[in-house]
C-alpha positions as CSV (number, residue, x, y, z in Angstrom):
1,M,73.7,13.5,17.4
2,E,70.3,11.6,17.8
3,T,66.8,13.0,17.5
4,K,63.3,12.4,16.7
5,L,61.7,14.4,13.8
6,K,58.3,14.6,12.5
7,A,58.0,14.1,8.9
8,K,56.2,16.9,7.1
9,Q,54.7,17.2,3.6
10,I,56.6,19.8,1.6
11,G,55.2,20.1,-1.9
12,G,55.3,16.5,-3.4
13,S,57.8,15.2,-1.1
14,I,58.4,14.4,2.6
15,G,60.9,16.4,4.4
16,L,62.6,16.7,8.0
17,I,63.3,19.8,9.8
18,I,66.0,20.0,11.9
19,P,65.5,22.0,14.8
20,R,67.4,25.5,15.3
21,E,69.5,24.0,18.5
22,I,70.7,21.2,16.5
23,V,71.5,23.2,13.7
24,E,73.6,25.5,15.9
25,I,75.3,22.7,17.9
26,E,76.4,20.6,14.8
27,R,77.2,23.9,12.6
28,I,74.9,22.5,9.8
29,S,74.7,24.8,6.6
30,A,72.2,24.7,3.7
31,N,73.9,22.3,1.0
32,D,75.8,20.2,3.8
33,I,75.7,16.3,2.9
34,L,73.9,14.8,6.0
35,K,74.0,11.1,7.0
36,V,70.8,10.1,8.2
37,K,69.6,6.9,9.5
38,I,65.7,6.5,8.8
39,E,64.0,4.3,11.7
40,K,60.3,4.9,12.0
41,T,59.1,4.6,15.8
42,G,55.7,3.2,16.7
43,D,52.8,5.3,16.5
44,L,50.2,4.2,19.2
45,S,47.8,7.3,18.6
46,F,45.4,4.9,17.8
47,L,45.0,3.3,21.0
48,W,43.9,6.7,22.9
49,G,40.3,5.9,24.2
50,K,40.4,2.2,23.3
51,L,41.4,1.2,26.7
52,K,39.1,2.9,28.8
53,D,37.0,0.1,29.6
54,V,40.0,-2.1,30.9
55,K,39.1,-2.7,34.8
56,K,42.5,-4.3,35.6
57,S,45.2,-2.4,37.3
58,T,48.6,-1.8,35.4
59,D,50.1,-3.8,38.6
60,K,47.5,-6.8,37.9
61,I,48.5,-7.0,34.3
62,M,52.1,-6.9,34.7
63,E,51.9,-9.6,37.3
64,E,49.8,-11.5,34.8
65,I,52.4,-11.1,32.3
66,D,55.4,-12.2,34.3
67,E,53.4,-15.3,35.3
68,W,52.6,-16.0,31.5
69,E,56.4,-15.5,30.6
70,N,57.7,-17.5,33.5
71,G,55.2,-20.3,32.6
């Protein structure tokens, strides 16, 4: 099963809290050994409010990207 989890500070460590629904579906118990693939997702929160002055429509921007890619 794949899901996104938020890393949380727990004492001097970083921990992942597995939601109850997943625990129940996967029948996970305390002290079970789990295989975890760590893959940090992109955090774009720093962009909030930065693009408010962009005057072009999304369609126009996408059109320009297509033109640039197709040379």
